[in-house]
C-alpha positions in Angstrom: -4.2 11.2 21.7 -3.7 9.0 18.7 -3.9 5.3 19.2 -0.6 3.4 19.2 -0.8 1.1 16.2 2.7 1.3 14.5 5.8 -0.5 15.7 9.4 -0.2 14.4 11.9 -2.9 15.2 15.6 -2.6 14.4 18.8 -1.1 15.9 18.7 1.2 18.9 20.0 4.0 16.7 16.6 4.6 15.2 15.4 6.0 18.4 17.3 9.1 17.5 15.1 10.1 14.6 15.0 13.9 14.4 11.6 15.2 15.7 10.8 12.1 17.8 9.0 13.1 21.0 9.5 10.6 23.8 6.5 9.7 25.9 7.7 6.7 27.9 9.7 3.6 28.0 7.6 0.5 28.8 9.1 -2.7 30.1 6.9 -5.7 29.4 6.9 -9.3 30.4 5.1 -11.9 28.3 4.0 -15.5 28.6 6.9 -16.2 26.3 9.6 -14.5 28.3 11.0 -10.9 28.2 11.4 -8.9 25.0 14.9 -7.7 24.0 14.5 -4.2 25.5 11.9 -1.8 26.9 9.6 -0.4 24.2 10.3 3.3 23.5 7.0 5.0 22.9 6.5 8.5 21.5 5.3 10.5 18.5 7.0 11.4 15.2 5.3 13.9 12.9 2.1 13.6 15.0 2.0 9.8 14.7 2.5 7.6 17.7 5.0 4.8 17.4 6.7 2.2 19.5 10.4 1.4 18.9 12.1 -1.8 20.0 15.8 -2.7 19.8 15.8 -6.2 18.3 19.2 -7.1 19.8 18.8 -5.0 22.9 20.5 -1.7 23.5 24.2 -2.3 23.4 23.6 -5.3 21.0 23.4 -7.9 23.7 21.6 -10.8 21.9 22.9 -12.8 19.0 20.4 -13.6 16.2 19.8 -17.0 17.7 19.3 -15.5 21.2 16.7 -12.9 20.3 13.3 -13.7 21.8 11.3 -13.1 18.7 8.1 -14.4 20.2 8.3 -12.1 23.2 9.2 -9.1 21.0 6.2 -9.5 18.7 3.9 -10.5 21.6 4.9 -7.2 23.3 3.9 -5.2 20.3 0.6 -7.0 20.2 0.1 -6.2 23.9 0.6 -2.5 23.2 -2.1 -2.6 20.5 0.4 -2.5 17.5 -1.1 -3.6 14.2 1.7 -2.9 11.8 5.4 -3.6 12.3 8.1 -2.0 10.2 11.3 -4.0 10.4 14.7 -2.4 9.7 17.5 -4.9 9.2 21.1 -5.1 8.0 21.7 -7.6 5.1 24.4 -8.7 2.7 23.8 -8.5 -1.0 23.9 -11.5 -3.2 23.5 -9.6 -6.5 25.8 -7.0 -8.1 22.9 -4.5 -8.7 22.0 -4.5 -5.0 24.8 -2.2 -3.8 26.0 -1.5 -0.2 23.8 1.3 1.3 20.8 0.4 -0.9 17.5 -0.4 0.6 15.7 -3.5 -0.5 12.0 -4.0 0.2 11.8 -7.8 0.0 8.7 -9.9 -0.4 9.9 -13.4 0.2 12.0 -15.4 2.7 14.0 -18.7 2.6 14.5 -19.8 6.1 17.7 -21.7 7.0 17.5 -21.4 10.7 17.3 -24.4 13.1 18.0 -23.2 16.7 15.2 -20.8 17.5 11.6 -20.8 18.5 9.5 -19.5 15.6 5.9 -20.3 16.6 3.6 -19.6 19.4 1.8 -22.9 18.9 2.3 -26.4 20.0 2.0 -28.2 23.3 -1.7 -29.0 22.9 -2.8 -26.4 20.4 -1.7 -26.8 16.8 -1.9 -24.2 14.0 -0.5 -24.0 10.5 -0.1 -20.4 9.4 0.0 -19.6 5.7 3.4 -18.1 4.8 3.0 -18.1 1.0 3.1 -14.3 1.1 5.0 -13.5 4.3 5.2 -9.7 3.8 2.3 -7.3 4.0 2.2 -6.0 0.4 0.6 -2.7 1.3 3.3 -2.0 3.9 6.0 -3.0 1.4 4.6 -0.7 -1.3 4.2 2.2 1.2 7.8 1.9 2.3 9.1 1.7 -1.2 7.1 4.7 -2.4 8.5 6.7 0.5 12.0 5.8 -0.5 11.3 6.6 -4.1 9.9 10.0 -3.3 13.1 10.8 -1.5 15.2 9.7 -4.5 17.0 7.2 -2.3 18.6 4.0 -3.8 15.9 1.4 -3.3 14.6 -1.8 -4.9 11.1 -3.4 -4.6 10.9 -7.2 -4.3 13.4 -10.0 -3.7 14.1 -13.0 -1.5 15.8 -12.7 1.9 17.6 -16.0 2.8 17.7 -16.2 6.6 20.8 -18.1 8.0 21.2 -19.0 11.6 24.4 -17.1 12.3 26.2 -15.6 14.1 28.9 -16.4 11.6 28.9 -14.9 8.2 28.8 -17.3 5.2 31.7 -19.2 3.7 32.3 -18.5 0.0 30.8 -21.9 -0.9 27.6 -21.0 1.0 27.5 -17.5 -0.4 27.8 -18.8 -4.0 25.3 -21.5 -3.3 22.7 -18.9 -2.2 23.5 -16.9 -5.3 23.0 -19.9 -7.5 19.5 -20.3 -5.9 18.6 -16.8 -7.1 18.3 -15.3 -3.6 18.8 -11.5 -3.3 19.9 -10.7 0.2 21.1 -12.6 3.2 20.4 -11.9 6.9 20.0 -13.6 10.3 16.7 -12.3 11.8 13.7 -11.4 9.7 12.2 -14.7 8.6 11.7 -15.7 12.2 10.2 -12.3 13.0 7.8 -12.5 10.0 6.6 -16.0 11.1 5.6 -14.9 14.6 4.1 -11.6 13.3 1.9 -13.6 11.0 0.7 -15.8 13.9 0.0 -12.7 15.9 -2.1 -11.2 13.1 0.2 -8.2 12.5 1.1 -6.6 9.2 4.9 -6.9 8.8 7.3 -5.5 6.2 11.1 -5.5 6.0 13.4 -2.6 5.0 16.6 -4.5 4.3 19.7 -2.3 4.3 22.6 -3.6 2.3 25.9 -3.4 4.2 28.2 -5.5 2.0 28.4 -8.1 -0.8 28.6 -11.0 1.7 31.8 -12.7 0.6 31.1 -14.0 -2.9 32.6 -10.8 -4.5 36.1 -11.5 -3.3 35.8 -8.8 -0.7 36.8 -9.6 2.8 33.8 -8.8 5.0 34.6 -7.6 8.5 32.4 -6.5 11.3 33.9 -3.0 11.0 32.9 -2.7 7.4 29.4 -3.9 8.2 29.0 -1.4 11.0 30.4 1.5 9.0 27.9 0.9 6.1 25.1 0.3 8.6 25.7 3.7 10.2 25.6 5.3 6.8 22.3 3.5 6.1 20.7 4.8 9.3 20.3 8.4 7.9 18.4 7.1 4.8 16.4 4.7 6.8 15.3 7.4 9.3 14.2 9.6 6.4 12.2 6.8 4.8 10.5 6.0 8.1 9.6 9.7 8.7 8.2 9.9 5.2 6.3 6.6 5.4 4.7 7.0 8.9 1.8 9.2 7.8 1.3 7.0 4.8 1.2 3.9 6.9 -1.1 5.6 9.5 -3.6 6.4 6.7 -3.9 2.9 5.4 -7.3 1.4 6.1 -7.6 -2.1 7.6 -10.1 -3.1 4.9 -8.7 -5.4 2.3 -5.7 -6.5 4.3 -5.5 -10.2 5.1 -2.8 -10.1 7.7 -5.1 -9.6 10.7 -7.3 -12.5 9.6 -4.4 -14.8 8.6 -5.0 -17.2 11.5 -8.8 -17.5 11.2 -8.7 -21.0 9.7 -5.2 -22.0 10.8 -5.9 -23.7 14.1 -6.7 -27.4 13.6 -6.9 -28.6 17.2 -10.5 -29.3 18.2 -11.7 -26.6 20.7 -12.6 -29.2 23.4 -9.1 -30.7 23.1 -7.2 -27.5 23.9 -5.7 -27.5 27.4 -7.3 -24.7 29.4 -3.9 -23.4 30.7 -2.5 -23.3 27.1 -5.6 -21.4 25.9 -5.0 -18.8 28.6 -1.4 -18.4 27.6 -2.5 -17.7 24.0 -5.6 -15.8 24.7 -4.2 -12.5 23.3 -3.6 -14.3 20.0 -6.7 -16.5 19.9 -9.3 -13.8 20.7 -12.7 -15.5 20.5 
C-alpha cells in the first residue's frame, strides 16, 4: 500500500471526486484540540490521499472558529507532507473572473481573532514566511489546470480578512488600491501553521465573485452557486495533479526544513511539558 503523504483541505464536496476509493474515516484528537472533521482517507487514481473539510461537514465553523492548528497537526500525525488547499475567494481584479482558478503565491494577513502559531508559552520560534507557498506545488497545480484548458492564473496575492462579513465597498476598493488579487478568510492562517509543521502547502483559489467593488451585489446564494460550478473544475485539476504531486522528490524543497533555525529559545529553557506537546513538530 502506498504511503499517505498528500492531504487536501477544502469543502466537503471534494470527497465526491469520481473514482475516489474510500478506505476509512479517522477521527483524531490533537494537543491543540479537535480538527474540524474526521479525515476521509482513500485512494484516487492509485494515489492515497486524506481529505479534510475545513469548516466541518455541513459548514459548522466560521473562518474565525476553524481550528487551523488542529487541522494541520492532524495531517502531520497522519504522515502528510503536502497539503493542497481549495478555497473560495472574491476577485479584486477584472481579469480574474468568477469561476477562474488562481494559484496564488503571496498572502497579506488582516486577521486578528485566531491562533496562528503552535509556538509560545515557553518555546519561541519565528518562522520565515517570505515565500509562504510551496512553489513546486503551485507550479504542479497550475500545470494540471493548463493541461485541462481550464481558466487559470499563476501568481497573485491573497488578502486574508477576518470575516465572517464580506467587505464594505470602501474596504474592497482599498484592497484593490493595494494591488491585491483575491480576497478570502482562511488560507493565510492555514499557510502559517503548515509552515511551522514543515509541510508543503499550496492554494487553489476559486473565484466566486468580484467582491463588491464592481457594483455587483454579492449574496451568499451567488457565492454558493459559483462555488458549486467551480467544484467540477477543481476536482478535475486535483485528479490530474495528484500523480504529478506524488512524483515530486523531496530533494530541493525547503518546506520540510523551514523551522531548522527558527526556534530561538535555549534548549535548557524549554519547559518539559511544552516540549512534549510540540514533540511531533520539534523532532530531534
